[in-house]
FIVO-830376 format. One line per 4 residues: their letters; for each residue x negated, y negated, z of C-alpha. Coordinates in Angstrom, 3 decimals. Layout:
A> X,Y,Z | ...
This chain:
MALA> 2.623,6.838,-6.007 | 1.885,6.955,-2.290 | -0.680,4.717,-0.593 | -2.247,5.684,2.748
YHVD> -2.478,2.788,5.198 | -4.805,4.024,7.974 | -4.142,2.638,11.467 | -6.451,2.126,14.442
YWDD> -4.205,3.006,17.375 | -5.329,6.668,17.495 | -8.955,5.766,18.246 | -8.639,6.793,21.886
LGWR> -8.066,10.452,20.895 | -11.787,11.123,20.452 | -12.643,9.918,16.962 | -12.397,6.684,15.052
DRFE> -10.778,6.668,11.598 | -13.416,5.218,9.282 | -10.690,3.841,7.000 | -8.584,2.068,9.623
LPQS> -7.497,-1.473,8.842 | -5.927,-4.019,11.202 | -3.776,-5.054,8.187 | -2.263,-1.547,8.149
VKRQ> -1.174,-1.823,11.780 | 0.305,-5.275,11.109 | 2.261,-3.972,8.084 | 3.539,-0.977,10.047
NIYA> 4.697,-3.195,12.915 | 6.580,-5.463,10.493 | 8.228,-2.412,8.911 | 9.248,-1.157,12.370
RNLH> 10.961,-4.487,12.996 | 12.533,-4.667,9.509 | 13.785,-1.060,9.693 | 15.112,-1.575,13.268
HASV> 12.761,0.805,15.112 | 11.694,0.270,18.710 | 8.133,1.438,17.959 | 5.830,2.711,15.213
YTPQ> 5.074,6.350,14.514 | 2.857,8.517,12.333 | 2.992,10.066,9.864 | 5.487,7.530,8.589
LVID> 6.482,7.187,4.955 | 7.971,3.877,3.857 | 9.561,4.073,0.411 | 9.939,0.817,-1.527
GRFD> 10.104,-1.120,1.747 | 13.724,0.055,2.094 | 13.633,3.413,3.832 | 11.339,5.371,6.089
TVGA> 11.023,8.973,7.190 | 8.605,11.196,9.024 | 6.140,12.766,6.589 | 7.328,16.335,7.273
DGSA> 10.987,15.672,6.307 | 10.924,16.873,2.694 | 14.669,16.558,2.077 | 14.820,12.934,3.261
LAKA> 11.773,12.143,1.140 | 13.268,13.792,-1.963 | 16.510,11.838,-1.500 | 14.665,8.516,-1.155
LAAQ> 12.477,9.197,-4.184 | 15.511,10.121,-6.314 | 17.119,6.706,-5.731 | 17.602,4.422,-8.733
RTSA> 14.952,1.678,-9.099 | 14.542,-1.518,-11.031 | 11.199,-3.261,-11.322 | 9.894,-6.693,-12.155
PLNL> 7.903,-6.727,-15.411 | 4.314,-6.179,-14.236 | 1.246,-5.305,-16.291 | -2.318,-4.688,-15.069
SLRE> -5.450,-4.445,-17.208 | -9.220,-4.755,-16.960 | -11.170,-7.114,-19.171 | -14.777,-8.269,-18.793
AELL> -15.117,-7.310,-15.102 | -11.797,-8.918,-14.165 | -8.482,-7.445,-13.189 | -5.701,-9.221,-15.060
VDIG> -2.288,-9.265,-13.408 | 0.576,-10.406,-15.662 | 4.088,-10.734,-14.286 | 6.955,-11.425,-16.649
AQPQ> 10.079,-13.451,-16.022 | 12.913,-12.084,-13.918 | 15.499,-14.798,-13.173 | 17.174,-14.867,-9.752
SPGC> 14.246,-13.103,-8.093 | 13.686,-13.837,-4.409 | 10.522,-15.617,-3.293 | 7.922,-12.859,-3.254
DVLL> 4.316,-12.219,-2.318 | 2.096,-10.664,-4.963 | -0.145,-8.230,-3.074 | -3.389,-6.737,-4.330
VPYL> -4.100,-3.354,-2.711 | -7.464,-1.807,-3.654 | -7.661,1.852,-2.692 | -10.002,4.838,-2.682
RHAV> -8.540,7.750,-4.642 | -10.113,10.594,-2.602 | -12.373,11.177,0.406 | -13.273,13.951,2.819
SAIG> -13.945,13.057,6.447 | -15.638,15.370,8.956 | -13.908,15.142,12.338 | -16.369,15.371,15.223
RGEN> -14.098,14.957,18.257 | -10.490,15.133,19.383 | -7.761,17.622,18.529 | -9.089,18.110,14.978
AGRN> -12.762,18.483,15.985 | -14.771,20.562,13.550 | -12.281,20.162,10.694 | -12.627,18.292,7.438
LEEF> -9.790,15.917,6.629 | -9.051,15.524,2.915 | -7.508,12.119,2.243 | -5.972,10.442,-0.805
NIVR> -5.124,6.907,-1.963 | -6.699,5.245,1.055 | -5.938,1.521,1.228 | -9.145,-0.473,1.615
EVRI> -7.664,-3.998,1.746 | -4.391,-5.887,1.427 | -4.780,-9.292,-0.218 | -2.068,-11.820,-1.107
LGGW> -2.756,-13.134,-4.606 | 0.004,-15.710,-4.438 | 3.734,-16.231,-4.667 | 6.244,-15.373,-7.374
KGEP> 9.809,-16.646,-7.812 | 10.787,-14.907,-11.039 | 8.747,-17.074,-13.428 | 6.028,-15.675,-15.743
KAFR> 2.788,-15.689,-13.779 | -0.785,-14.442,-14.176 | -3.650,-13.790,-11.767 | -7.297,-12.974,-12.470
VPVS> -9.344,-11.100,-9.891 | -13.087,-10.460,-10.244 | -13.660,-6.733,-9.779 | -16.815,-7.653,-7.825
SLPR> -14.575,-9.223,-5.123 | -12.942,-5.861,-4.352 | -14.228,-3.399,-1.745 | -17.143,-1.457,-3.245
DATD> -15.573,1.932,-2.572 | -12.247,1.053,-4.272 | -11.577,3.296,-7.279 | -8.132,1.905,-8.165
VAVL> -5.821,-1.001,-7.380 | -2.113,-1.339,-6.833 | -0.266,-4.601,-7.198 | 2.956,-4.877,-5.213
IQPA> 5.615,-7.556,-5.565 | 7.481,-7.829,-2.299 | 9.671,-10.511,-0.751 | 7.913,-12.465,1.993
GQGP> 8.189,-10.646,5.319 | 7.830,-7.226,3.650 | 11.297,-7.011,2.156 | 12.257,-4.309,-0.364
MVGA> 9.753,-3.926,-3.224 | 10.705,-5.548,-6.519 | 7.689,-4.379,-8.545 | 4.578,-2.240,-8.443
AIQP> 1.840,-1.073,-10.788 | -1.520,0.701,-10.547 | -4.786,0.382,-12.460 | -7.893,2.586,-12.274
LR> -11.094,0.596,-11.818 | -13.318,3.396,-13.117
């Protein structure tokens, strides 16, 4: 599943993206460094933290998505207004960050200025926050997150398990909030 991390560096083109997050720019800059790029670009797709391609390159995207994957045992559920995150054991796992990524499933934005003035932009899986829940080193671990602590417009959450410094993903799961 793809998540849309909206950036703020296009604001000078006549309109401000209402979903921009400084965290998205920071993540993209780290990926540029990790993937050995001199600068960032959009639209950029980063797959599993291992590979990136421009959004219009369908063959490169298909190849990356067809790659074999393994995943840390990760289960998400909702109980009594809390998100429960349960991670199973996976020996010899690198030190990882457990990231909580609340997102908005769908939105339509009217563009008032710039090159897309007068158009409506339909957007999907818009990241609303990136929060580190804690670390994980392959041991069984659980986190509890009050749903009330999430952005009010979040409709779903993703949990990502990623080595510190945004290394290749070792686990991911999603959970609808409503």
